[in-house]
Structure formats: C-alpha cells, structure tokens
N, C-alpha and C positions, 0 to 999 in steps of 0.2 A: 475550433482552437485543432489542431491539427494531432495524431497520433499514430506513431508504431505500430508497425503489428506483434513487432517483441513486449512493447506498454500491454495492447488491447491484452494477449494471452497474460497478461501479468495479470489482467486483472479476473480471467475468468478462473484463472490458479484460485486468486484470497476465493473467491466467488464459493467455489466451490466449498471451502471449509468451513464459511457461513450457511448457517439453519437455515434451511427456506424462504417460509415464516418471515423472514427479518434480512435475502437476501437480495429484494429491490429495495432499497428504503440503506441499501449500507452500498451498492450501486450506484447509488445517485453519488451517495453522499462521499463514495475512494476517488468518481468521476467529479465534481468540484473540487474537493477540498484539491486531489491532482495538477486541475486543472490554475487554481488558482495559484500553490504552489512556483508547479513551468511559471504562466504569468510576473514573480515574482522576481523568479529568476533573469526578464529578460527570452525566455523562452520560444516557439509559437508552434513547440512540438514537446506532448508529453510524453516522454520516454522510459525504461524499467525502470531508471531509481530516484525518478521523480512520483512513482508510482509505489514503489515502496515509506521512501518517505509522506509519504497518504493517507500509506495502507498504518506504517507503527506511527504517527500521531495523531488518528482516528480511533485505534486503539482502545477500546472500552478501560480504566485503571486494572480493574477485576482482573481481564484476561494479561494484559502487558506480561507478565511473570511466561506464560507462555505462548510469548513471540516465538525465542529463539527455535524449541522444536516444530514451529510451525512453518518459520521461512526452512529449515532442517528436511520439512517434508516433501517443500519445491523444488530442493533442491539448489539448494542458498546456503552461502557460508554464514552463519550470526555473527560470525565473530566482524566481517568484511558491514557489517551496520552497526557496530557495539555506538558508536557515530550518536546513529540516531532513538539506537537501547538506549546508550545510559542517557541522552536530551528530555526520552520521556518521563511526561511528574514533570 
C-alpha cells in the first residue's frame, strides 16, 4: 500500500503525542488500520483523511474526549471531523 507524504507526516504528528513506551505498537496499529480503511474504500494509497479516520477509530474510549483538543494541537479543525468523532464508541 502506498502512502502519500502528507499521510506519513500525519502519522508522525499523531505519534509525537503518544507516550514513548507504547509508540511503536501504536504506530503499527495506526498504519494497519489506515491501510485497511483505504482498501475498504477501494483506494491504493493512504491519505491524510484515512489516517485521521484510523486514528479516531483506534483511540481508546477513555481518552476519546481529548481528541478535539489533540486535533487542534495538530492544526486540524475538529468540527471538520465531527462525523468521525460522533460515530466512535
């Protein structure tokens, strides 16, 4: 599966907010989920939107309420992803 540069950058940005002890495992889960979502959508390349969808879906329930703040920290507008945030859980 191909990844565009912006998607790679998004993965690294998300991982920078992930505690070091679990970062490697989190990266593997995020990449696997993003590739699975891309395949389900019939895409042969992972893009930023797919990474964000995988990130939201894979965020543990206990910290989901913090996702909008984390998105803002990454320069994202959480309102653009409300459909993902509301569908989680």
